[in-house]
VMD Tcl script that draws the C-alpha trace (Angstrom):
set ca {
  {22.44 14.44 8.36}
  {24.00 12.80 5.20}
  {23.22 12.76 1.61}
  {22.05 9.48 0.10}
  {24.12 7.82 -2.11}
  {22.76 7.70 -5.86}
  {23.82 3.81 -7.22}
  {21.75 3.83 -10.48}
  {19.69 5.42 -13.22}
  {17.21 3.37 -15.74}
  {14.94 4.03 -17.84}
  {14.02 7.09 -20.52}
  {11.45 8.82 -22.06}
  {10.32 6.56 -24.77}
  {7.78 3.72 -25.65}
  {10.26 0.55 -26.31}
  {11.19 -2.26 -24.62}
  {12.99 -0.31 -20.85}
  {12.35 2.80 -21.96}
  {9.76 4.57 -19.78}
  {6.77 7.12 -20.92}
  {5.38 8.41 -17.34}
  {6.36 6.48 -14.88}
  {4.10 6.96 -11.28}
  {3.59 3.90 -9.45}
  {6.92 1.43 -8.39}
  {6.66 -1.27 -6.10}
  {9.74 -4.12 -5.35}
  {9.02 -7.07 -4.76}
  {11.45 -10.24 -4.59}
  {14.41 -9.14 -6.98}
  {11.94 -7.26 -9.49}
  {11.21 -3.81 -9.39}
  {7.10 -3.31 -11.12}
  {6.68 0.41 -12.70}
  {3.52 1.38 -13.25}
  {3.83 3.93 -16.57}
  {1.18 5.41 -17.01}
  {1.12 7.22 -20.41}
  {2.51 3.55 -22.19}
  {-0.92 1.48 -20.75}
  {1.65 -1.25 -19.28}
  {3.71 -2.30 -15.88}
  {7.61 -2.59 -17.04}
  {9.48 -5.03 -14.84}
  {13.07 -4.57 -14.39}
  {15.63 -6.53 -12.27}
  {17.21 -4.64 -9.42}
  {20.18 -3.88 -10.85}
  {17.80 -1.81 -13.80}
  {18.33 -4.23 -16.58}
  {15.16 -4.57 -18.30}
  {13.05 -7.88 -18.01}
  {9.62 -7.46 -19.32}
  {6.23 -5.81 -19.78}
  {2.76 -6.67 -19.44}
  {-0.68 -5.29 -19.39}
  {-0.97 -3.62 -22.77}
  {-4.24 -4.03 -24.04}
  {-5.14 -4.60 -20.28}
  {-4.78 -1.43 -18.94}
  {-5.89 2.24 -19.52}
  {-3.70 4.53 -17.66}
  {-2.44 2.48 -14.81}
  {-1.09 4.78 -11.89}
  {0.00 2.34 -9.01}
  {1.15 -1.46 -8.43}
  {1.42 -3.70 -5.80}
  {2.01 -7.29 -4.81}
  {0.12 -9.64 -2.53}
  {0.76 -12.30 -0.35}
  {-0.17 -14.55 -2.15}
  {1.91 -13.39 -5.42}
  {-0.76 -11.60 -7.26}
  {0.44 -8.13 -9.09}
  {-2.28 -5.62 -8.29}
  {-2.30 -2.64 -10.88}
  {-4.70 0.88 -9.93}
  {-6.04 0.92 -13.61}
  {-7.44 4.08 -13.18}
  {-8.68 4.31 -17.03}
  {-11.06 1.10 -16.52}
  {-11.46 2.14 -12.89}
  {-10.47 -1.43 -11.40}
  {-7.73 -2.82 -9.82}
  {-6.25 -5.07 -12.83}
  {-4.77 -8.44 -11.27}
  {-1.69 -10.47 -13.12}
  {0.16 -13.31 -12.23}
  {3.59 -12.11 -11.29}
  {4.26 -13.56 -15.04}
  {2.05 -10.71 -16.31}
  {-0.46 -12.95 -17.11}
  {-4.14 -11.50 -16.95}
  {-6.15 -13.28 -14.40}
  {-9.01 -10.99 -12.96}
  {-10.06 -7.62 -11.79}
  {-12.02 -6.09 -8.95}
  {-14.22 -3.52 -9.16}
  {-16.27 -1.72 -11.47}
  {-16.78 1.80 -12.52}
  {-19.08 3.90 -10.37}
  {-19.74 5.35 -6.89}
  {-21.90 2.46 -4.98}
  {-20.12 0.35 -2.47}
  {-17.36 -1.64 -4.13}
  {-17.25 0.25 -7.41}
  {-14.15 2.58 -8.41}
  {-13.99 6.08 -9.89}
  {-10.09 6.51 -10.88}
  {-8.87 3.92 -8.83}
  {-5.12 5.88 -8.07}
  {-2.92 4.50 -4.89}
  {-2.89 0.45 -3.56}
  {-1.67 -0.47 -0.63}
  {-1.83 -4.18 1.22}
  {-2.09 -4.10 4.94}
  {-0.65 -6.61 7.35}
  {-3.55 -8.61 7.13}
  {-3.74 -8.57 3.05}
  {-6.63 -5.91 2.79}
  {-6.32 -4.33 -0.53}
  {-6.98 -0.19 0.15}
  {-7.40 1.97 -2.78}
  {-7.37 5.79 -3.10}
  {-10.20 6.76 -5.38}
  {-9.89 10.42 -6.90}
  {-13.33 10.54 -8.23}
  {-15.47 9.10 -5.23}
  {-12.75 11.21 -2.87}
  {-12.65 8.11 -0.80}
  {-10.37 4.60 0.06}
  {-12.10 1.56 -0.47}
  {-11.14 -1.65 1.51}
  {-11.29 -5.29 -0.14}
  {-10.31 -8.25 1.42}
  {-7.46 -10.41 -0.69}
  {-10.13 -12.48 -2.76}
  {-11.58 -8.80 -3.68}
  {-14.53 -8.62 -2.16}
  {-15.66 -5.23 -0.85}
  {-15.58 -4.49 2.76}
  {-15.99 -1.39 3.37}
  {-14.78 2.11 2.70}
  {-13.86 5.69 4.38}
  {-13.77 9.53 3.29}
  {-16.13 11.59 1.67}
  {-15.64 14.84 -0.50}
  {-14.65 17.81 1.45}
  {-11.90 19.45 3.57}
  {-12.86 18.62 7.21}
  {-10.94 16.19 8.69}
  {-11.51 12.74 7.21}
  {-12.92 13.91 4.11}
  {-10.69 14.04 0.57}
  {-10.00 16.26 -2.45}
  {-8.94 13.76 -4.99}
  {-6.95 11.24 -2.81}
  {-3.64 10.02 -4.50}
  {-0.67 7.95 -2.97}
  {-1.72 5.69 0.09}
  {0.59 3.64 2.25}
  {0.54 1.27 5.60}
  {2.96 1.26 8.38}
  {3.80 -1.60 10.15}
  {2.02 -0.31 13.30}
  {-1.24 -0.28 11.64}
  {-2.37 3.20 10.40}
  {-2.85 4.29 6.95}
  {-1.37 7.10 5.64}
  {-3.68 9.29 2.38}
  {-1.97 12.03 0.67}
  {-4.76 13.90 0.19}
  {-3.84 15.82 -2.89}
  {-6.18 19.37 -3.35}
  {-5.92 19.32 0.14}
  {-2.86 19.61 0.11}
  {-1.89 17.85 3.24}
  {-1.82 14.10 4.79}
  {-4.26 12.12 6.53}
  {-3.39 9.63 9.32}
  {-5.97 6.68 9.93}
  {-5.92 4.14 12.28}
  {-8.47 1.32 13.21}
  {-10.08 1.72 9.39}
}
mol new
graphics top color blue
foreach p $ca { graphics top sphere $p radius 0.5 }
foreach p [lrange $ca 0 end-1] q [lrange $ca 1 end] { graphics top cylinder $p $q radius 0.2 }
display resetview
């Protein structure tokens, strides 16, 4: 197995433009890198070569954990402190939010991970509700799966989530120390 070739390093621990305090989520879209900077309560945007572009979300975000870009060019942020998914334009203008704090269907409790599937559905891991909630591309709640526990299909503080090209969903089940894979969700 060959070693990966190191290319570039950017950001350092601070809060000024181009600096990061606690980067926890990242996505690349077109020629931009969007970074969820948890401790600075913002999204930092860089060019793919590491050159700083801009930040957004200050005043709107509280402990962002993940970031994703939809097919209709909206930036979604797992806004853990506000228990919602905050929506921004690619330029960083606040648009709206998905969800409110709670445990009912369509409500969120500590959203950590975000993924967009092949059909544009938005999948959100919820640490506080130990489940994955699914919304359509317009933010309308569809359904959720999972519950608290350690059996198959249960979670203990799910964090990261990814969708594969074949339609499977991979969920990081943090405190159960495992990855669970789902299809036909």
